[in-house]
C-alpha positions in Angstrom: -5.4 12.2 -62.4 -8.5 13.8 -62.5 -10.9 13.5 -65.9 -13.6 16.5 -66.5 -12.5 17.1 -62.3 -13.2 13.9 -61.3 -10.5 11.8 -59.0 -9.2 8.6 -60.2 -6.7 6.6 -59.0 -5.0 3.4 -60.4 -4.3 0.8 -57.7 -1.7 -2.8 -57.6 -0.7 -4.7 -55.2 2.5 -6.9 -54.8 3.3 -9.7 -53.4 0.1 -11.9 -53.6 2.4 -15.4 -54.6 5.3 -15.1 -51.8 5.2 -17.7 -49.1 6.4 -15.5 -47.1 5.6 -11.6 -45.6 2.8 -9.2 -46.5 1.1 -8.7 -49.4 1.0 -4.5 -50.0 -1.4 -2.7 -52.2 -0.8 1.5 -53.4 -3.1 3.7 -54.6 -2.0 6.0 -56.5 -3.8 10.0 -58.1 -1.6 11.9 -60.4 -1.1 15.4 -60.4 -1.8 17.0 -63.9 2.4 17.7 -64.2 3.7 14.4 -63.6 6.1 12.6 -65.9 5.0 9.4 -66.8 7.2 8.5 -69.7 9.0 6.3 -67.3 6.4 4.7 -65.5 5.7 0.8 -66.5 4.8 -2.7 -64.6 7.0 -3.1 -61.8 7.7 -6.3 -62.7 9.3 -4.7 -66.4 12.3 -3.0 -65.0 15.4 -3.6 -62.9 15.4 -2.9 -58.9 17.6 -0.4 -59.4 15.5 1.7 -62.2 12.4 0.9 -59.7 13.8 2.2 -56.8 15.1 5.8 -59.2 11.1 5.4 -60.7 10.1 5.2 -57.1 12.2 8.2 -55.7 11.0 10.1 -58.9 7.3 9.1 -57.9 7.0 10.3 -54.9 9.0 13.2 -54.9 6.4 14.1 -57.3 3.2 15.8 -56.2 1.2 12.9 -56.3 -0.9 11.9 -53.8 -1.1 8.0 -52.6 -1.6 5.6 -50.2 -0.6 2.3 -49.4 -2.2 -0.7 -47.4 -0.4 -3.9 -46.2 -1.9 -7.1 -45.0 0.3 -9.3 -42.9 0.2 -12.9 -42.6 -1.9 -13.6 -39.9 -4.5 -12.2 -41.6 -3.8 -13.5 -45.1 -4.1 -17.0 -43.2 -7.0 -16.0 -41.7 -8.9 -14.9 -44.8 -6.7 -16.3 -47.1 -4.8 -14.5 -50.2 -7.9 -13.0 -52.0 -9.6 -11.3 -49.7 -6.5 -10.0 -48.1 -4.9 -8.2 -51.6 -9.1 -6.6 -51.7 -8.2 -5.6 -48.0 -4.7 -4.0 -48.6 -6.5 -2.1 -51.5 -9.3 -0.8 -49.5 -6.6 0.5 -47.3 -4.9 1.9 -50.0 -7.9 3.7 -51.1 -8.1 5.0 -47.7 -4.6 6.1 -46.9 -5.2 8.7 -50.1 -5.9 12.2 -49.2 -8.2 13.2 -51.6 -11.2 11.0 -52.6 -11.3 9.4 -55.6 -14.6 9.0 -57.5 -13.0 6.3 -59.4 -10.5 3.1 -59.0 -8.9 1.3 -61.6 -8.1 -1.6 -60.5 -5.5 -4.1 -62.0 -7.1 -7.3 -61.6 -10.4 -8.9 -62.5 -11.9 -8.6 -59.3 -13.7 -4.8 -57.7 -12.9 -4.2 -54.1 -15.5 -3.3 -52.6 -15.6 0.2 -51.9 -18.7 1.4 -52.7 -16.6 4.0 -55.6 -17.2 3.3 -58.8 -14.6 0.4 -59.6 -13.2 -0.8 -62.9 -11.0 -4.1 -63.5 -8.7 -3.9 -65.8 -7.0 -7.2 -66.7 -2.8 -6.5 -66.7 -3.4 -3.1 -66.0 -0.3 -2.6 -64.9 1.2 -2.9 -68.3 -1.7 -0.9 -70.2 -2.4 1.9 -67.1 0.3 4.4 -65.7 -1.3 5.2 -62.3 -1.5 2.0 -62.3 2.0 0.9 -63.1 2.5 3.3 -60.4 1.1 2.1 -57.9 2.7 -1.6 -59.0 5.9 0.2 -58.7 5.4 1.5 -55.4 4.0 -1.2 -53.6 6.8 -3.5 -55.0 9.7 -1.3 -53.6 7.6 -0.8 -50.3 7.0 -4.9 -50.0 10.7 -5.4 -51.1 11.7 -2.9 -48.5 9.8 -5.2 -45.6 11.4 -8.0 -46.9 14.8 -6.7 -47.1 14.6 -5.2 -43.3 12.8 -8.7 -41.9 15.9 -10.7 -44.2 18.3 -9.4 -41.4 16.5 -11.2 -38.7 16.3 -14.4 -40.2 19.4 -14.5 -43.4 18.9 -18.2 -43.5 15.9 -17.9 -46.0 17.8 -15.8 -48.4 14.9 -13.5 -49.1 16.9 -10.2 -50.6 17.3 -12.7 -53.1 13.9 -14.8 -53.4 11.8 -12.3 -51.8 9.7 -14.4 -50.4 8.6 -17.1 -53.2 8.4 -20.3 -53.1 11.3 -21.2 -55.0 13.3 -24.0 -54.6 16.0 -22.2 -52.1 13.0 -21.0 -50.0 11.5 -24.3 -50.0 14.6 -25.7 -48.6 15.0 -23.1 -46.2 11.7 -23.6 -45.0 12.2 -28.1 -44.3 16.0 -27.3 -43.3 14.5 -24.3 -40.5 10.7 -24.7 -40.5 8.8 -21.3 -40.9 9.5 -18.5 -39.6 6.4 -16.2 -38.3 6.4 -14.2 -40.7 5.6 -17.3 -43.6 2.1 -17.8 -44.0 1.0 -20.7 -42.7 -2.0 -21.7 -45.2 0.2 -21.6 -48.5 1.3 -25.2 -49.6 4.9 -25.8 -50.8 5.2 -28.3 -53.8 6.0 -31.7 -53.1 9.9 -33.2 -54.9 
């Protein structure tokens, strides 16, 4: 989206809370003709609807960049810094250089660009919501691929979040190379 010829990108991430896998961020710049009517916070739509909107978004003439930070880096720099790094990588992977970043949450990411943090921005800003959909779809795709290697963690169901099922699997099988080693599991 541009405002008075200034390019604005919305940014969001997926995967801050899980015990497993990467954190994935996306930055989105809309074109002027995009239909935004179906774009909502990725957590508010079903997986099938999210895929439909994702497919529509990437077929539109939008500019989007993806940033991924894997579990080893997350363990080295902590999840907050990993989230910021994923967001910076997403911005870097855009084709156009935005003048302003609309960031979901309350932490700037230190790009040197104008950054506006919007708490719950994925609910109020369409470009952030679009970024949330693309980030979530991308992370879920990664997790689906990994789940074929490690079916006993039931990742297709829990996406690596600390559900009781995930915790039980961790206790039974131990951590995989994709588990975040610095995240703690609640004891029963």
